[in-house]
N, C-alpha and C positions, 0 to 999 in steps of 0.2 A: 503495500500499498505505502502510494506518495503520501510526504510529509507535509505539513502544512507550509513550511517555505520552501520545501520545491513545484510546488504550486505558484505560490508567490512569484517566484523566478520565474516559471511558465510564464505566467501573467505578462511579469514585467518585460522581459523578452520578447513577447508578441506584441504588445504594446508599443516597444520600441523600435519596429522593427514594420517593412510593409508588406507583412502578412497578415491577411483580413480575417481569415480563420487557419484554426489549429485543432486537431484532433489525437488523442492517445489513449491509449487502454494497456494498463496495464495492473498485475496482480490483483484483478478483479473491482480497479476503478479504472472510474472510464471520467475524461475531461475533454469537454468540448468548449472550443473559446471563438467566438466572432465578434471583430472589433466594433464598437456601437451598440453592444446587446449585453447582456449580462452573461458571465462563465457559469455554466453549469459544471457542477460535480457531480456524480454520484460514484455510488460503491456498491458492487453485488455481494452480498451477504448471505449467509445459509440461511439465519435466522429473520424471518420476517418482518416481526417486530418491530426491532430497531432501525430498520433501513425507513421504514413510511415514516417514522418519528423523526428521522435527521431529514428526510428530505423535504416535509412540509414548512419547517421550522427556518433554515437558508430561505425558499420561496417564498414564504409570506412576509417574515421581516428583512430579512438585509436586502432582496430583491433593489426594493426603488433605492436605498443609498449605494450600493454598487456603480447602476447604470450611470447617474450622474456623473459619479468619479470617473469612470469610465471615457465617459463623453468629455468631460471636463480636459482628462492627460491625453486622448489622441490626436487633436489639432496640435498641439506645442512638438511632440515628437516627429508626425508629420510635418512642419513647418522645418524642422533641420534636417533631415535626410535631402530636404528638396534641394535646396543649395548647395548641398555639398554633390550632388549627384550633374549640377549643371556645367560645373567647371572641369569634373572627370568628361562629362561631354567632347567638350573643346579641347581638350590635352589628346582625347581618341582621333578627333577629324586630325588633327597638324600631325601626330605619332603614330600615323597607321602600321609604319617597319617594325614598331615596336610590341612587344610579346606582353599582355597583361596576366599577370599572376591574382586571380580570384579566391574569394573565401568560397569553401565546397558547404560551408553552413551559417547560420545564424548562430552571431557570440559575441562575443568581447576579443579585441585585435589585443595582442601585446607583441611588443618587440623584440623583448629579452625574455630569459628563463625567468627571471623573478626583480621583484625592484632591486634598481642598484645595479645590477648586472648591466654588463656589455650586449648591447643589441644584437643579434641575431647575424643582422646585412644593414649595410646602410648604405647610402650612395657610392658610386663609382665601384664596389666592393665586386669581384668575379664571383661568376655561383656554378656548380654543376646541378645536373638534374637531381639529385639528392640531398642537395642541402636545403636545411630547415631555414625557412625565411623569416617565420614568427608564430607564434602559438594563437589560438582563436578556441576561447573556452566558452561552452555550452553547456550548462547544467554542471556546475563543477569538476566538468570533464576538460581536463587541458590536451587537444589533438593540436600537436605540430604540423604546421603545411610546408608541404617540400617544395622548391622552385620546377622542377616538371620540364627544365628549360636551361640550359648553359648559356654563358651570357653576363651583361654588365648589368648592376643595378641601377637606372638611371633618373629612379623617381619613387618615394615613396607616398601614395597616395592617400592614406590615413594615419591617425596619431595613436597614441599607445594607450590603450584603454575605449575605444572609442569603439561602440556600437558596430557591427558590420553586416549586412545581410548576405544572404546567397548570392551566389555568383557577381558580388562587386568587386570590382579592383581594388588589389592590394599595391601591388609595384608596378612598375614598367618597366620590361628589363631589354637592352640590346642584343639579339640574339649573336651568336657566333655564328 
């Protein structure tokens, strides 16, 4: 069963990304999140009595309160990624011969293995296919992202600690 802090982290990641709908089933717990609506969490339990008591309480009391909170927070995160996407699109048009290393998932971008450590790569660094260029954290799992191309780092497109989306360009590389 998912813990409440894990559910909050999922809601936070979905809210701060361009994802409009998210569903997950894990160990008898189902979570369905749609932006602009109330998140629903249901638990499959062998005992029929506790499940109906748990479901009406959140649906009756918290349903009105979370809806405005989600709607109030939704415009701010959507306003932030839009300006970031525009400069990247302009650069892509100018640098068509450059390879983009993109994020394979939604999560938080980290340029180093820990705070204060040297970054995996910097502008001007030569990289190979298997060079780790960054870490993307998703739900407390730290995923090393490999370059998958040999060349030279030309530009880092995201800031350390920034939330990134699936397919978002992270680095521009001049291939060898």
